[in-house]
C-alpha positions in Angstrom: 86.0 50.4 102.2 85.0 52.7 99.6 85.0 56.5 100.3 81.5 58.3 99.7 81.4 61.2 97.3 80.5 63.5 99.2 83.5 63.4 101.9 85.5 64.4 99.2 86.7 67.8 98.3 86.1 69.3 95.6 89.1 70.9 93.5 89.2 74.6 93.4 91.4 76.3 90.8 94.4 77.8 92.5 93.8 81.5 93.3 96.0 84.2 91.5 98.7 84.8 93.8 99.3 88.4 94.7 103.1 89.0 94.9 103.8 92.0 96.8 106.5 93.7 94.6 109.8 93.8 96.9 111.7 97.2 97.2 114.4 97.2 95.3 118.0 98.8 96.4 118.5 101.6 95.3 121.2 102.7 92.7 124.9 102.6 94.2 125.1 106.7 93.1 121.6 107.3 95.0 123.2 107.7 98.5 125.9 109.8 98.0 123.8 112.3 95.0 121.0 112.7 98.2 123.3 113.4 100.8 125.7 115.7 98.5 122.8 118.1 97.6 121.9 118.6 101.0 125.1 119.6 101.9 125.8 121.8 98.4 122.2 123.6 99.6 124.1 124.4 103.2 127.5 125.5 101.9 125.3 128.0 99.2 123.5 129.5 101.9 126.9 129.9 103.9 128.9 131.6 101.5 126.6 133.7 101.1 126.6 134.8 104.9 129.6 135.3 105.1 130.6 136.9 102.0 127.7 139.4 102.3 126.0 138.9 99.3 129.1 138.6 97.5 129.1 134.9 95.9 127.8 132.3 94.8 126.1 134.2 92.4 125.8 138.7 93.2 123.1 139.1 90.6 119.9 136.6 92.5 121.1 139.0 95.9 118.9 137.7 98.5 117.2 135.0 96.4 120.5 132.8 96.5 119.1 132.1 100.1 115.6 130.5 98.2 118.1 128.7 95.6 120.8 127.2 98.6 116.8 125.9 100.2 116.0 124.5 97.4 118.8 122.9 96.7 119.0 121.2 100.1 115.1 119.7 99.7 115.5 118.6 96.6 118.4 115.9 98.9 115.6 115.9 102.1 112.9 115.1 99.2 115.0 112.1 98.0 115.1 110.7 101.3 111.5 109.7 100.7 112.7 107.4 98.2 115.8 105.8 100.1 115.7 102.2 100.5 
């Protein structure tokens, strides 16, 4: 028995598929640099306190604390991109 034309599905062009960009893995050096910056920042601040301002850079004075926190914050900001 022949099929009627009304029952056939209309062929549609295939909708373009949106590929979700899969997150790529980080390079091998990323994690050591991230943790290294956090540790270096901490050690910078500890060194400043233990030496009573003589090290790491005497000319910075109390700004050594800001330098140490700055280095550590860069490491913490890297954690937002870690996969």
